[in-house]
Structure formats: structure tokens, C-alpha cells
N, C-alpha and C positions, 0 to 999 in steps of 0.2 A: 289730524294728519300726523304720520309718523315722520321720522328723520328722513333725511335725504338719502339717496342711494349714489354712490361714485363708481363710475366704470370707466376705466382708462384703456385704451388699446393702442398698440404701436405697431405699425406695419411698414416694412420696406419696400420700396418700388425700384426697380432695375428694368425699365421698358426696353425693347428692341430698337427703338428709334427715340432719340432724345424729346423731352417735352418743353415746351416754353413756359416761363414762369406763369403767364396769363392762363394757359390751358390748366395748369395745376390749380391756380387760383379760383378759376370758374368751377373746377371740380370740387373744391373745398366748399365754396359758397353753396353749390348745389346740394352737397352731402348735408350742410347745416340746415338749409331749406327743408330738404326730405324729412330729417329727424324733427325739425320744429313742427312741420305739419303734422307727423304722427302723434308727438308728444303734447301739442298745444290742447289747451282746454279754454274755450270761449275766447280764442285769440291770443292767450298768453302762454309762455312756457312757464311751468312750475319748475325753474331751476336755472341751469346755465349750461350752455353747450359751447365747447371749444374744439378747434381744430388748428393743429400747428404743422407745417411742413419744414423740415431743415435739411439741407444740402450744404455741405462743408460750412462756410462762414455766411451762406445765405438763408434767410428765413422768412416765412410769412405765417402770421397767426391772425385767426378770426375767431369770434365769438358771436353767439346769439342769444339774446334774453327775451326778446319780443320780435314777433313776426312783423314784417319781412326784413328788420334791419339787422344786417350782417356788419359788426365793427371789423375793421381791417386795420392790422399794423405790420408794415413789412419794412424789411431793411432797403436802402435806396437802391440797390442794385436788382432787386428780385425779378421784376419784370423785364429788365434787359438781358437775363440770361436763358440759356437752355440748360436742362438738367437731364443728366444720363442716370442719376440715382437720387433718391431722397427718403427720408423716413417722414412718414405721417402719424401724428399721435393725436387722438381724438379723446376727449375727456367729456363726459356726461355726469352732471350733477343734477339729479332730478328727483322730485317728491312725487310719491303716488305710484311709483314702479319700482319691482324688484330687479336685481341684477339679472336674474333669470327672465324677466320680460325683457329686459333692455338688450340684452345680447341678439336675439334674432331681429330687433327693429334696427339696430346698428348694421347688421349684415345685409338686410334688405335695402337699407338707405345707401349703402356702398354700391349696391348693384345697380342703382338707379343714377350712377355718376360715371364720368370717363374711367375712374379707377378701376372698374370692373372689368375693361379690356385690357389693362396693362399687365 
């Protein structure tokens, strides 16, 4: 197997209506699950999938290395806030896929989440 491919994308969100920390977190978890499902082989992801949302001083970070377990690290205030804007960074470190193969998989996975409608 060749070396890992790394793809990192950052996207800003400024929805018409503010979003709760829970809604954003649920969208991130769904995104990682969608990606993991497509990229998995025999129930294991060959690599590491990460997503991080940041708004001002508030942040939440999620990672997935084995389905269906999404690891979560969030600042204590994340879930108690509503957000008018935030940046979402997604980083994929995956063996067995090229960057050209990963880009459409990432775009499709985003469409299957709340982020597609924002």
C-alpha cells in the first residue's frame, strides 16, 4: 500500500438563522459517519478523519478512526451557545485513495448533512 493522502478543506458558514452548538455537532458527526461509511474497508477506516468547527473562542473537534465511534473534544461553552458564523475544517488522512478520489467523496458526504442547507 502506498503512502497516505492528506486532504484538508476549510469552509465558512454564515446561515440566515443562528444554529445551536448541538445542531453543528450533530452535522459534524453525520459528516464523519458518512465519510467513514464510504471509506471503510471491512469495518475499518484506513486512516483518520477529523472535523473542527471554530467560532470566536468556541470550538468543537471530532475524529473518527473506527466506525461508528466518533471522538469529541469541545470547549465547555460549545453546546450552550448559538452561532451566527463558524469555520469548519475537515482533514482526511487516508490510505488507498488519491486526492482526486477524495474530493468528490467529501463533497457528497457534506450534501448528506445539515451543512448542505446552510
